[in-house]
C-alpha positions, 0 to 999 in steps of 0.5 A: 347378877352374873360375875361378868356383869359385876366386873363391868368396866374392868373387862377390857376384852374377851377372847373366845376359842372355838366357843360352842354357843350353839347347842348343835356344837355341844355333842361331846358335852351332851354325850357326857351329860346324857350318858353319865351321872357325875359319879359314873363319869368320874369313876369311868373317866380313865376307861372313857379316855382310853377309848378316845385314845384308841379312836382317831381322836386328835391326840392334843384334844385327848391330852387336854381332856386328861389334863382337865380331868373328870370333875372339870369336864363333867361340870363344864359339860353341864354348864355348856349344855345348859347355856347352849340350850338357852341360846343366850350366850351370844346375846350376853357377850354382846350386851357386855359392850366389850371387844370380843375376839373369836378364834377358830382353828382353820382346819375346822372352818365351816364345821360349827354352827356356832362359828356362823353366829359368832362371825356375824357378831364379833371379830373372827380369826382363823389359826392356820394349820390348827384344829380345836386345840389351836393353842397347841397345834399352832401356838405361835399364830394363836398367841400372835393373834391374842397379843395383837388383840390385847395390844389393840385394847390399850 
């Protein structure tokens, strides 16, 4: 039994922010898992991060990676790649019979195959003037939608 299943009725709602539930959208995670062993990734993280800073990568995204650190990113990548390949996450979320709010940055609208799957199953909102790091790019709009959703659960 998964931890979310064991929580059962205590879960009142779930918020997912640009969730990668489709393997097509897990290109960063796949790159990490395919190109690095755990030790190699941890040992070369600062170099990898430096390269990301040199590119046109979104600065808030790079800052988030730096805060998360190599251990979190590597293990999250392992897990996300696995569940995305299995293509079961949407079904597992639906099976919980719990309200789900999906949030995407408006700047990324239409970019992810996960978005199409999620839109067919759950309430979906777009944060204006925001990309993947919507809670940083436009925190007022992001937390307004989160607060609205939480208030609807009461």
